[in-house]
MDAnalysis code that builds the backbone (N, CA, C; Angstrom):
import MDAnalysis as mda
import numpy as np

u = mda.Universe.empty(330, n_residues=110, atom_resindex=np.repeat(np.arange(110), 3), trajectory=True)
u.add_TopologyAttr("name", ["N", "CA", "C"] * 110)
u.add_TopologyAttr("resid", np.arange(1, 111))
u.add_TopologyAttr("resname", ["MET", "ARG", "ASP", "ILE", "TYR", "CYS", "VAL", "LEU", "GLU", "SER", "VAL", "ILE", "ILE", "VAL", "SER", "GLU", "GLN", "ILE", "ILE", "GLU", "LYS", "GLY", "LEU", "LYS", "ILE", "GLU", "ALA", "ILE", "LYS", "SER", "ASN", "MET", "PHE", "THR", "GLN", "SER", "PHE", "VAL", "THR", "LYS", "LEU", "LEU", "THR", "SER", "ILE", "SER", "THR", "PRO", "ASN", "LEU", "HIS", "VAL", "PRO", "SER", "TYR", "ASN", "PHE", "LYS", "THR", "ARG", "GLY", "ALA", "VAL", "TYR", "LYS", "ILE", "TYR", "GLU", "GLN", "ILE", "SER", "PHE", "GLN", "LYS", "THR", "ASP", "LEU", "LEU", "ASP", "LYS", "LEU", "ASP", "ARG", "SER", "LEU", "PHE", "VAL", "SER", "CYS", "VAL", "LEU", "SER", "SER", "ILE", "GLU", "ASN", "GLU", "ALA", "ASP", "PRO", "ARG", "ASN", "LEU", "LEU", "VAL", "VAL", "PHE", "ASP", "LEU", "MET"])
u.atoms.positions = np.array([
    [2.712, -14.268, -2.744],
    [3.345, -13.496, -3.792],
    [3.694, -15.139, -5.039],
    [3.750, -16.034, -4.225],
    [4.546, -17.356, -5.162],
    [3.366, -17.869, -5.889],
    [2.558, -18.163, -5.254],
    [1.453, -18.482, -6.004],
    [0.436, -17.871, -7.446],
    [0.762, -17.902, -8.563],
    [0.148, -16.886, -9.356],
    [-1.204, -16.856, -9.096],
    [-2.467, -17.783, -8.230],
    [-3.300, -17.575, -8.425],
    [-4.570, -16.759, -7.281],
    [-2.980, -16.802, -6.406],
    [-3.290, -15.841, -5.141],
    [-2.821, -14.367, -5.365],
    [-2.296, -14.083, -6.137],
    [-1.542, -13.009, -6.647],
    [-2.336, -11.265, -6.739],
    [-3.814, -11.466, -7.247],
    [-4.592, -10.301, -7.155],
    [-4.835, -10.417, -5.525],
    [-5.589, -11.643, -5.016],
    [-5.878, -11.023, -3.768],
    [-4.747, -10.861, -2.313],
    [-3.865, -11.096, -2.867],
    [-2.532, -10.777, -2.269],
    [-2.222, -9.429, -2.234],
    [-2.448, -9.088, -3.452],
    [-1.919, -7.191, -3.584],
    [-3.030, -6.739, -3.285],
    [-4.167, -7.291, -3.332],
    [-5.453, -6.503, -2.614],
    [-5.419, -6.265, -1.473],
    [-4.938, -7.383, -0.325],
    [-4.702, -7.211, 0.321],
    [-3.950, -6.399, 1.464],
    [-3.031, -6.227, 0.552],
    [-1.844, -5.155, 0.520],
    [-2.271, -4.001, 0.957],
    [-2.902, -3.084, -0.253],
    [-3.198, -2.566, -1.064],
    [-4.583, -1.570, 0.851],
    [-5.328, -2.735, 0.485],
    [-6.230, -2.129, 1.506],
    [-5.690, -2.363, 2.872],
    [-5.720, -3.579, 3.293],
    [-5.712, -3.916, 4.517],
    [-4.143, -2.915, 5.647],
    [-3.067, -3.287, 4.802],
    [-1.908, -3.051, 4.886],
    [-1.876, -1.328, 4.897],
    [-1.649, -0.719, 3.731],
    [-1.301, 0.479, 3.494],
    [-2.429, 1.355, 3.908],
    [-3.752, 0.889, 3.324],
    [-5.237, 2.242, 3.811],
    [-5.136, 2.049, 5.302],
    [-5.696, 1.004, 5.611],
    [-6.168, 0.551, 7.366],
    [-4.729, 1.400, 8.099],
    [-3.525, 0.881, 8.163],
    [-1.817, 0.704, 8.653],
    [-2.071, 2.441, 8.861],
    [-2.297, 3.259, 7.456],
    [-1.672, 4.719, 7.866],
    [-2.998, 5.507, 8.669],
    [-4.303, 5.294, 8.415],
    [-5.101, 5.243, 10.013],
    [-4.782, 4.996, 11.260],
    [-4.243, 4.649, 11.701],
    [-4.101, 4.494, 12.899],
    [-2.537, 4.185, 13.404],
    [-2.669, 5.697, 13.936],
    [-1.910, 6.473, 14.197],
    [-0.503, 5.150, 14.936],
    [-0.733, 4.415, 15.417],
    [0.330, 4.030, 16.908],
    [0.421, 2.745, 15.561],
    [0.491, 2.279, 14.530],
    [0.031, 0.564, 13.865],
    [1.214, 1.958, 12.421],
    [1.120, 2.984, 12.682],
    [2.478, 3.544, 11.299],
    [3.257, 3.980, 12.311],
    [3.604, 4.354, 12.931],
    [4.786, 4.676, 13.820],
    [5.488, 3.593, 14.213],
    [4.938, 2.301, 14.264],
    [5.378, 1.048, 14.437],
    [5.482, 0.262, 13.473],
    [5.117, -0.090, 12.733],
    [4.918, -0.767, 11.570],
    [5.987, -0.447, 10.129],
    [5.491, 0.881, 10.086],
    [6.036, 1.379, 8.611],
    [7.682, 2.064, 8.911],
    [8.410, 0.914, 9.521],
    [10.344, 1.296, 9.239],
    [10.220, 1.623, 7.867],
    [10.886, 1.446, 7.809],
    [11.718, 1.609, 6.551],
    [12.639, 0.181, 6.335],
    [12.552, -0.333, 6.448],
    [12.848, -1.839, 6.583],
    [11.437, -2.635, 5.813],
    [11.172, -2.460, 6.297],
    [9.265, -2.705, 5.953],
    [8.604, -2.508, 5.249],
    [8.186, -0.553, 4.792],
    [8.614, -0.645, 3.973],
    [9.177, -0.711, 2.152],
    [10.618, -0.794, 2.697],
    [11.168, -1.550, 1.451],
    [10.849, -3.093, 1.263],
    [10.251, -3.662, 1.998],
    [10.363, -4.615, 1.459],
    [9.296, -4.848, 1.247],
    [8.271, -4.401, 1.392],
    [6.588, -4.399, 0.646],
    [6.837, -4.362, -0.710],
    [8.023, -3.264, -1.125],
    [7.619, -2.623, -2.496],
    [8.417, -3.765, -3.105],
    [9.395, -4.570, -3.079],
    [10.158, -5.238, -3.420],
    [9.382, -6.987, -3.435],
    [8.509, -6.745, -2.630],
    [7.778, -8.022, -2.621],
    [6.436, -8.292, -3.912],
    [5.739, -6.564, -4.566],
    [5.362, -6.560, -4.999],
    [5.387, -6.030, -6.317],
    [7.012, -6.103, -7.112],
    [7.630, -5.738, -7.680],
    [8.832, -6.518, -8.352],
    [8.894, -6.151, -9.368],
    [10.466, -7.719, -10.205],
    [11.769, -7.417, -8.921],
    [11.772, -8.329, -9.146],
    [12.095, -9.987, -9.834],
    [10.851, -10.548, -8.860],
    [10.596, -10.580, -7.823],
    [9.663, -11.353, -6.839],
    [8.491, -11.355, -7.552],
    [7.645, -10.109, -8.551],
    [6.439, -10.495, -8.741],
    [6.730, -9.448, -10.250],
    [6.569, -10.198, -11.168],
    [6.892, -10.027, -12.875],
    [5.215, -9.448, -13.148],
    [5.281, -7.849, -12.571],
    [3.523, -7.639, -13.176],
    [3.347, -7.495, -14.482],
    [4.414, -6.913, -15.552],
    [3.618, -7.401, -17.233],
    [2.736, -8.435, -16.833],
    [3.586, -9.604, -16.595],
    [2.986, -10.866, -17.093],
    [1.725, -11.252, -16.763],
    [1.359, -10.388, -15.501],
    [-0.923, -10.923, -14.741],
    [-1.170, -9.857, -16.011],
    [-2.786, -10.303, -15.715],
    [-3.877, -9.220, -15.751],
    [-3.642, -8.024, -15.928],
    [-4.622, -7.147, -16.265],
    [-4.902, -5.906, -16.089],
    [-5.514, -4.953, -14.643],
    [-5.746, -6.432, -14.575],
    [-6.399, -6.210, -12.675],
    [-5.270, -5.818, -11.808],
    [-4.493, -7.492, -11.883],
    [-3.471, -7.503, -11.077],
    [-2.181, -5.871, -11.252],
    [-1.841, -5.915, -12.858],
    [-1.298, -4.394, -12.972],
    [-1.482, -3.554, -12.220],
    [-2.823, -3.255, -12.563],
    [-3.975, -2.007, -12.092],
    [-3.522, -1.731, -10.053],
    [-3.786, -3.096, -9.290],
    [-3.721, -2.880, -8.389],
    [-2.795, -2.934, -7.877],
    [-1.215, -3.057, -8.554],
    [-0.175, -3.369, -8.201],
    [0.186, -1.656, -8.412],
    [-0.075, -0.982, -9.150],
    [0.149, 0.091, -9.208],
    [-1.118, 1.412, -8.179],
    [-1.872, 1.100, -8.382],
    [-2.549, 1.746, -7.132],
    [-1.490, 1.839, -6.017],
    [-0.824, 0.372, -5.671],
    [-0.117, 0.086, -4.872],
    [1.321, 1.457, -4.655],
    [1.581, 1.554, -5.592],
    [3.310, 2.567, -6.265],
    [2.415, 3.857, -5.799],
    [1.147, 4.070, -6.713],
    [0.391, 5.340, -6.241],
    [0.515, 6.214, -4.830],
    [-0.249, 5.024, -4.251],
    [-0.994, 5.260, -2.374],
    [0.578, 5.882, -1.842],
    [1.783, 4.823, -2.493],
    [3.191, 4.741, -2.013],
    [3.651, 6.193, -1.662],
    [3.388, 7.055, -3.508],
    [4.025, 8.256, -3.676],
    [3.140, 9.138, -2.863],
    [1.677, 8.849, -2.762],
    [0.865, 10.135, -2.478],
    [1.442, 10.073, -0.520],
    [1.606, 9.290, -0.212],
    [2.259, 9.169, 1.244],
    [3.850, 9.671, 1.460],
    [3.869, 10.677, 0.732],
    [5.360, 10.964, 0.888],
    [6.494, 11.133, 2.461],
    [5.579, 11.358, 3.249],
    [6.485, 11.791, 4.548],
    [6.221, 9.913, 5.233],
    [5.182, 9.659, 5.197],
    [4.966, 8.373, 5.843],
    [5.794, 6.637, 5.329],
    [5.618, 6.895, 3.657],
    [6.368, 5.524, 3.072],
    [7.424, 5.664, 1.805],
    [7.084, 7.217, 1.641],
    [8.023, 7.580, -0.246],
    [9.422, 8.160, 0.623],
    [9.544, 8.695, 1.832],
    [10.855, 9.015, 2.029],
    [11.152, 8.158, 3.070],
    [10.294, 7.300, 3.206],
    [11.709, 6.373, 4.010],
    [12.513, 5.086, 2.890],
    [11.785, 4.973, 1.643],
    [12.834, 4.098, 0.525],
    [13.498, 5.139, -0.634],
    [14.830, 3.808, -0.904],
    [15.552, 4.920, -1.791],
    [14.712, 4.973, -3.066],
    [15.171, 6.061, -3.195],
    [14.388, 6.871, -3.987],
    [14.623, 5.640, -5.754],
    [15.783, 5.235, -6.048],
    [15.698, 4.685, -7.582],
    [15.418, 3.363, -7.292],
    [15.049, 3.169, -6.093],
    [14.279, 1.793, -6.251],
    [12.937, 2.003, -6.323],
    [12.023, 3.413, -5.832],
    [10.951, 2.919, -5.952],
    [10.966, 3.458, -7.661],
    [11.771, 3.943, -8.398],
    [11.782, 4.707, -9.537],
    [11.809, 3.278, -10.141],
    [13.123, 2.751, -10.656],
    [13.501, 0.626, -10.929],
    [11.961, 0.071, -11.013],
    [11.021, 0.073, -9.560],
    [10.219, -0.929, -9.292],
    [9.221, -0.513, -10.476],
    [8.513, 0.884, -10.665],
    [7.767, 1.328, -11.267],
    [7.880, 1.010, -12.669],
    [9.356, 1.596, -13.077],
    [9.525, 1.510, -14.296],
    [9.560, 0.235, -14.973],
    [9.926, -1.143, -14.255],
    [9.809, -2.085, -14.525],
    [8.546, -3.179, -14.849],
    [7.176, -2.480, -13.653],
    [6.139, -2.819, -14.294],
    [5.356, -2.466, -15.313],
    [6.164, -1.144, -15.318],
    [4.605, -0.346, -16.513],
    [5.279, -0.849, -17.780],
    [6.242, -1.651, -18.221],
    [7.193, -2.317, -18.883],
    [5.467, -2.887, -19.871],
    [6.185, -1.928, -20.853],
    [4.720, -2.535, -22.208],
    [3.499, -2.088, -22.412],
    [2.832, -1.468, -21.023],
    [1.068, -1.185, -20.360],
    [0.467, -1.186, -21.729],
    [-0.845, -1.301, -21.726],
    [-1.392, -0.740, -22.802],
    [-2.677, -0.945, -22.945],
    [-3.394, -1.445, -21.494],
    [-4.221, -1.173, -20.777],
    [-5.210, 0.210, -20.805],
    [-5.745, 0.512, -20.943],
    [-6.404, 1.858, -21.281],
    [-6.665, 2.315, -19.462],
    [-7.532, 1.626, -18.681],
    [-7.755, 2.103, -17.753],
    [-5.828, 1.793, -16.628],
    [-5.326, 1.050, -16.744],
    [-4.213, 1.490, -16.273],
    [-3.530, 2.257, -16.740],
    [-3.297, 2.921, -18.198],
    [-2.711, 3.700, -18.440],
    [-3.015, 5.274, -17.068],
    [-4.198, 5.367, -17.586],
    [-4.550, 6.966, -16.731],
    [-3.849, 6.181, -15.061],
    [-3.693, 5.642, -14.573],
    [-3.186, 5.478, -13.384],
    [-1.224, 5.773, -13.429],
    [-0.728, 4.550, -14.243],
    [0.598, 5.108, -15.084],
    [1.082, 6.522, -15.629],
    [-0.117, 7.343, -16.169],
    [0.423, 8.058, -16.176],
    [0.582, 9.425, -15.397],
    [-0.233, 9.411, -13.832],
    [-0.109, 10.240, -12.672],
    [0.974, 9.928, -12.080],
    [1.329, 8.580, -12.089],
    [2.603, 7.909, -11.399],
    [3.613, 8.650, -12.050],
    [3.553, 8.840, -12.751],
    [4.880, 9.740, -13.720],
    [4.851, 11.005, -13.904],
])
């Protein structure tokens, strides 16, 4: 996530490979998605590690999709997080969001 040219691809890999595919396989889901892993995953795609508002709309949208995936997977992901951390990460990332494509996802998150 530190290389600005690879952020979009990294976020897509997290979304598609780790979250989507990982949650479909029971052995991976039970062993990999621990509280520390989910917290590290969330903080790696959030401020201060990744200042989401400073990236283009595609990158911001991909991060919002991950937040959405986390909120939809209540028992597997969201319950393993400190709720105040999740809310803080989401609120700091949607700061000054004005792109209509991303606002649709942001409104669903709210």
